[in-house]
C-alpha positions as protocol buffer text, in pm:
chain_id: "A"
residue {
  index: 1
  type: MET
  ca { x: -1509 y: -1364 z: 5210 }
}
residue {
  index: 2
  type: VAL
  ca { x: -1661 y: -1539 z: 4854 }
}
residue {
  index: 3
  type: SER
  ca { x: -1622 y: -1939 z: 4803 }
}
residue {
  index: 4
  type: PRO
  ca { x: -1407 y: -2076 z: 4633 }
}
residue {
  index: 5
  type: GLY
  ca { x: -1651 y: -2234 z: 4302 }
}
residue {
  index: 6
  type: PRO
  ca { x: -1604 y: -2551 z: 4105 }
}
residue {
  index: 7
  type: GLY
  ca { x: -1212 y: -2594 z: 4075 }
}
residue {
  index: 8
  type: GLY
  ca { x: -1073 y: -2401 z: 4371 }
}
residue {
  index: 9
  type: ALA
  ca { x: -1116 y: -2042 z: 4206 }
}
residue {
  index: 10
  type: SER
  ca { x: -1316 y: -1767 z: 4335 }
}
residue {
  index: 11
  type: ARG
  ca { x: -1573 y: -1567 z: 4077 }
}
residue {
  index: 12
  type: SER
  ca { x: -1354 y: -1333 z: 4052 }
}
residue {
  index: 13
  type: GLY
  ca { x: -1062 y: -1500 z: 4010 }
}
residue {
  index: 14
  type: ARG
  ca { x: -1195 y: -1732 z: 3749 }
}
residue {
  index: 15
  type: ARG
  ca { x: -1314 y: -1444 z: 3560 }
}
residue {
  index: 16
  type: ARG
  ca { x: -1015 y: -1298 z: 3537 }
}
residue {
  index: 17
  type: ALA
  ca { x: -886 y: -1623 z: 3343 }
}
residue {
  index: 18
  type: ARG
  ca { x: -1119 y: -1597 z: 3142 }
}
residue {
  index: 19
  type: ASN
  ca { x: -1041 y: -1222 z: 3049 }
}
residue {
  index: 20
  type: SER
  ca { x: -695 y: -1316 z: 2968 }
}
residue {
  index: 21
  type: ALA
  ca { x: -779 y: -1599 z: 2778 }
}
residue {
  index: 22
  type: GLY
  ca { x: -907 y: -1394 z: 2583 }
}
residue {
  index: 23
  type: GLY
  ca { x: -1255 y: -1549 z: 2627 }
}
residue {
  index: 24
  type: GLY
  ca { x: -1458 y: -1293 z: 2784 }
}
residue {
  index: 25
  type: ARG
  ca { x: -1466 y: -957 z: 2659 }
}
residue {
  index: 26
  type: GLY
  ca { x: -1159 y: -821 z: 2633 }
}
residue {
  index: 27
  type: PRO
  ca { x: -962 y: -685 z: 2377 }
}
residue {
  index: 28
  type: ARG
  ca { x: -976 y: -885 z: 2078 }
}
residue {
  index: 29
  type: PRO
  ca { x: -666 y: -979 z: 1931 }
}
residue {
  index: 30
  type: VAL
  ca { x: -575 y: -809 z: 1594 }
}
residue {
  index: 31
  type: ALA
  ca { x: -570 y: -1016 z: 1286 }
}
residue {
  index: 32
  type: ARG
  ca { x: -286 y: -1120 z: 1106 }
}
residue {
  index: 33
  type: ALA
  ca { x: -269 y: -964 z: 787 }
}
residue {
  index: 34
  type: ARG
  ca { x: -371 y: -1220 z: 469 }
}
residue {
  index: 35
  type: HIS
  ca { x: -185 y: -1033 z: 240 }
}
residue {
  index: 36
  type: GLY
  ca { x: 171 y: -1040 z: 25 }
}
residue {
  index: 37
  type: ALA
  ca { x: 450 y: -832 z: 73 }
}
residue {
  index: 38
  type: GLY
  ca { x: 354 y: -639 z: -277 }
}
residue {
  index: 39
  type: ARG
  ca { x: 34 y: -475 z: -26 }
}
residue {
  index: 40
  type: LEU
  ca { x: 254 y: -393 z: 266 }
}
residue {
  index: 41
  type: ALA
  ca { x: 467 y: -187 z: 25 }
}
residue {
  index: 42
  type: ALA
  ca { x: 178 y: -8 z: -156 }
}
residue {
  index: 43
  type: ARG
  ca { x: -51 y: 84 z: 230 }
}
residue {
  index: 44
  type: PRO
  ca { x: 252 y: 395 z: 293 }
}
residue {
  index: 45
  type: VAL
  ca { x: 222 y: 512 z: -103 }
}
residue {
  index: 46
  type: LEU
  ca { x: -159 y: 536 z: -63 }
}
residue {
  index: 47
  type: VAL
  ca { x: -168 y: 614 z: 278 }
}
residue {
  index: 48
  type: GLY
  ca { x: 146 y: 934 z: 128 }
}
residue {
  index: 49
  type: LEU
  ca { x: -144 y: 1026 z: -166 }
}
residue {
  index: 50
  type: VAL
  ca { x: -423 y: 1050 z: 73 }
}
residue {
  index: 51
  type: ALA
  ca { x: -268 y: 1279 z: 284 }
}
residue {
  index: 52
  type: ALA
  ca { x: -103 y: 1439 z: -19 }
}
residue {
  index: 53
  type: GLN
  ca { x: -495 y: 1567 z: -124 }
}
residue {
  index: 54
  type: GLY
  ca { x: -533 y: 1643 z: 222 }
}
residue {
  index: 55
  type: ILE
  ca { x: -283 y: 1848 z: 222 }
}
residue {
  index: 56
  type: GLY
  ca { x: -343 y: 2053 z: -110 }
}
residue {
  index: 57
  type: LEU
  ca { x: -635 y: 2079 z: -9 }
}
residue {
  index: 58
  type: LEU
  ca { x: -535 y: 2269 z: 310 }
}
residue {
  index: 59
  type: ALA
  ca { x: -341 y: 2530 z: 100 }
}
residue {
  index: 60
  type: VAL
  ca { x: -644 y: 2579 z: -85 }
}
residue {
  index: 61
  type: ALA
  ca { x: -782 y: 2667 z: 245 }
}
residue {
  index: 62
  type: GLY
  ca { x: -494 y: 2940 z: 283 }
}
residue {
  index: 63
  type: PHE
  ca { x: -468 y: 3062 z: -71 }
}
residue {
  index: 64
  type: PHE
  ca { x: -814 y: 3180 z: 0 }
}
residue {
  index: 65
  type: ALA
  ca { x: -742 y: 3342 z: 351 }
}
residue {
  index: 66
  type: ALA
  ca { x: -474 y: 3517 z: 207 }
}
residue {
  index: 67
  type: GLU
  ca { x: -678 y: 3661 z: -98 }
}
residue {
  index: 68
  type: ILE
  ca { x: -970 y: 3764 z: 170 }
}
residue {
  index: 69
  type: ALA
  ca { x: -745 y: 3939 z: 427 }
}
residue {
  index: 70
  type: ARG
  ca { x: -593 y: 4105 z: 58 }
}
residue {
  index: 71
  type: GLU
  ca { x: -967 y: 4215 z: -23 }
}
residue {
  index: 72
  type: ARG
  ca { x: -844 y: 4107 z: -369 }
}
residue {
  index: 73
  type: VAL
  ca { x: -1208 y: 3853 z: -389 }
}
residue {
  index: 74
  type: ALA
  ca { x: -1580 y: 3971 z: -597 }
}
residue {
  index: 75
  type: LEU
  ca { x: -1735 y: 3753 z: -341 }
}
residue {
  index: 76
  type: PRO
  ca { x: -1589 y: 3743 z: -48 }
}
residue {
  index: 77
  type: ARG
  ca { x: -1912 y: 3551 z: 148 }
}
residue {
  index: 78
  type: GLY
  ca { x: -1825 y: 3296 z: -142 }
}
residue {
  index: 79
  type: ALA
  ca { x: -1455 y: 3240 z: -85 }
}
residue {
  index: 80
  type: ALA
  ca { x: -1470 y: 3263 z: 300 }
}
residue {
  index: 81
  type: PHE
  ca { x: -1778 y: 2981 z: 219 }
}
residue {
  index: 82
  type: VAL
  ca { x: -1474 y: 2773 z: 38 }
}
residue {
  index: 83
  type: LEU
  ca { x: -1239 y: 2867 z: 257 }
}
residue {
  index: 84
  type: VAL
  ca { x: -1423 y: 2654 z: 511 }
}
residue {
  index: 85
  type: LEU
  ca { x: -1550 y: 2396 z: 269 }
}
residue {
  index: 86
  type: ALA
  ca { x: -1152 y: 2321 z: 194 }
}
residue {
  index: 87
  type: ALA
  ca { x: -1023 y: 2328 z: 540 }
}
residue {
  index: 88
  type: LEU
  ca { x: -1321 y: 2047 z: 677 }
}
residue {
  index: 89
  type: GLY
  ca { x: -1231 y: 1879 z: 377 }
}
residue {
  index: 90
  type: GLY
  ca { x: -779 y: 1891 z: 429 }
}
residue {
  index: 91
  type: THR
  ca { x: -896 y: 1804 z: 805 }
}
residue {
  index: 92
  type: GLY
  ca { x: -1089 y: 1492 z: 734 }
}
residue {
  index: 93
  type: LEU
  ca { x: -854 y: 1358 z: 426 }
}
residue {
  index: 94
  type: LEU
  ca { x: -558 y: 1371 z: 663 }
}
residue {
  index: 95
  type: ARG
  ca { x: -782 y: 1167 z: 927 }
}
residue {
  index: 96
  type: VAL
  ca { x: -885 y: 937 z: 696 }
}
residue {
  index: 97
  type: ALA
  ca { x: -479 y: 941 z: 574 }
}
residue {
  index: 98
  type: TRP
  ca { x: -419 y: 827 z: 911 }
}
residue {
  index: 99
  type: GLY
  ca { x: -725 y: 610 z: 920 }
}
residue {
  index: 100
  type: LEU
  ca { x: -594 y: 375 z: 622 }
}
residue {
  index: 101
  type: ARG
  ca { x: -217 y: 410 z: 781 }
}
residue {
  index: 102
  type: ALA
  ca { x: -372 y: 282 z: 1099 }
}
residue {
  index: 103
  type: LEU
  ca { x: -573 y: -26 z: 909 }
}
residue {
  index: 104
  type: ARG
  ca { x: -863 y: 113 z: 1010 }
}
residue {
  index: 105
  type: ARG
  ca { x: -1239 y: 7 z: 850 }
}
residue {
  index: 106
  type: TRP
  ca { x: -1363 y: 330 z: 865 }
}
residue {
  index: 107
  type: SER
  ca { x: -1140 y: 496 z: 637 }
}
residue {
  index: 108
  type: ARG
  ca { x: -1168 y: 323 z: 285 }
}
residue {
  index: 109
  type: ALA
  ca { x: -1527 y: 455 z: 229 }
}
residue {
  index: 110
  type: PRO
  ca { x: -1415 y: 869 z: 284 }
}
residue {
  index: 111
  type: ALA
  ca { x: -1101 y: 780 z: 55 }
}
residue {
  index: 112
  type: LEU
  ca { x: -1326 y: 624 z: -215 }
}
residue {
  index: 113
  type: LEU
  ca { x: -1553 y: 892 z: -226 }
}
residue {
  index: 114
  type: THR
  ca { x: -1297 y: 1151 z: -184 }
}
residue {
  index: 115
  type: GLN
  ca { x: -1171 y: 1031 z: -555 }
}
residue {
  index: 116
  type: LEU
  ca { x: -1500 y: 1002 z: -709 }
}
residue {
  index: 117
  type: LEU
  ca { x: -1589 y: 1346 z: -603 }
}
residue {
  index: 118
  type: LEU
  ca { x: -1218 y: 1406 z: -772 }
}
residue {
  index: 119
  type: PHE
  ca { x: -1347 y: 1209 z: -1108 }
}
residue {
  index: 120
  type: SER
  ca { x: -1656 y: 1480 z: -1060 }
}
residue {
  index: 121
  type: LEU
  ca { x: -1366 y: 1744 z: -1127 }
}
residue {
  index: 122
  type: ALA
  ca { x: -1152 y: 1584 z: -1334 }
}
residue {
  index: 123
  type: VAL
  ca { x: -1342 y: 1474 z: -1561 }
}
residue {
  index: 124
  type: PRO
  ca { x: -1507 y: 1821 z: -1714 }
}
residue {
  index: 125
  type: ALA
  ca { x: -1146 y: 1994 z: -1753 }
}
residue {
  index: 126
  type: LEU
  ca { x: -1035 y: 1753 z: -1978 }
}
residue {
  index: 127
  type: PRO
  ca { x: -1154 y: 1921 z: -2255 }
}
residue {
  index: 128
  type: GLY
  ca { x: -1104 y: 2251 z: -2212 }
}
residue {
  index: 129
  type: PRO
  ca { x: -829 y: 2499 z: -2192 }
}
residue {
  index: 130
  type: ARG
  ca { x: -675 y: 2356 z: -1876 }
}
residue {
  index: 131
  type: TRP
  ca { x: -677 y: 1997 z: -1971 }
}
residue {
  index: 132
  type: TYR
  ca { x: -379 y: 1897 z: -1760 }
}
residue {
  index: 133
  type: VAL
  ca { x: -507 y: 1997 z: -1442 }
}
residue {
  index: 134
  type: GLY
  ca { x: -761 y: 1774 z: -1518 }
}
residue {
  index: 135
  type: ALA
  ca { x: -564 y: 1437 z: -1676 }
}
residue {
  index: 136
  type: ALA
  ca { x: -352 y: 1514 z: -1371 }
}
residue {
  index: 137
  type: LEU
  ca { x: -646 y: 1491 z: -1145 }
}
residue {
  index: 138
  type: LEU
  ca { x: -739 y: 1231 z: -1294 }
}
residue {
  index: 139
  type: ALA
  ca { x: -420 y: 992 z: -1257 }
}
residue {
  index: 140
  type: TRP
  ca { x: -419 y: 1149 z: -943 }
}
residue {
  index: 141
  type: ALA
  ca { x: -775 y: 979 z: -823 }
}
residue {
  index: 142
  type: LEU
  ca { x: -736 y: 593 z: -1023 }
}
residue {
  index: 143
  type: ALA
  ca { x: -336 y: 596 z: -865 }
}
residue {
  index: 144
  type: VAL
  ca { x: -574 y: 583 z: -544 }
}
residue {
  index: 145
  type: LEU
  ca { x: -830 y: 376 z: -630 }
}
residue {
  index: 146
  type: ALA
  ca { x: -613 y: 127 z: -779 }
}
residue {
  index: 147
  type: LEU
  ca { x: -429 y: 87 z: -505 }
}
residue {
  index: 148
  type: LEU
  ca { x: -735 y: 88 z: -259 }
}
residue {
  index: 149
  type: LEU
  ca { x: -970 y: -142 z: -428 }
}
residue {
  index: 150
  type: PRO
  ca { x: -789 y: -463 z: -518 }
}
residue {
  index: 151
  type: GLY
  ca { x: -704 y: -563 z: -186 }
}
residue {
  index: 152
  type: GLY
  ca { x: -1071 y: -536 z: -41 }
}
residue {
  index: 153
  type: THR
  ca { x: -1141 y: -495 z: 302 }
}
residue {
  index: 154
  type: GLU
  ca { x: -847 y: -749 z: 355 }
}
residue {
  index: 155
  type: GLN
  ca { x: -578 y: -492 z: 333 }
}
residue {
  index: 156
  type: THR
  ca { x: -789 y: -232 z: 631 }
}
residue {
  index: 157
  type: ASP
  ca { x: -986 y: -462 z: 789 }
}
residue {
  index: 158
  type: ARG
  ca { x: -890 y: -529 z: 1195 }
}
residue {
  index: 159
  type: SER
  ca { x: -1139 y: -771 z: 1182 }
}
residue {
  index: 160
  type: VAL
  ca { x: -1019 y: -1119 z: 1377 }
}
residue {
  index: 161
  type: GLU
  ca { x: -986 y: -1447 z: 1221 }
}
């Protein structure tokens, strides 16, 4: 039998009381949002833009799969490699969009890196014959960056105050 400690409570009872009061190793409370209503309204737009990028990459993977199935590609191994990269990238971006929606800290870095990679695709396309594709990619990346950067870590941070 466990003898009661100071104050008349057993050790396990003190531990339960400490954990339930937030002083132990239990789950930490989520910090209150420190941004205004405008930032809350912009978050679904950011999540939608990043999710649309992921869906777009999955559509590219589907296009390559159809072209490989029809045997209309000159380099099947290269097309299969692009298919795998597009499928992995699209799946990853959908996971990043979920992380942004759930306010996960880890989701900001891959979203930022994706926009920087999108810049590297958009800028060389601007002087070419399909400049409108580069302009659309550039505008999309700028829109995501504008929504992603100004809030700092407080928009997507789950730290305790």
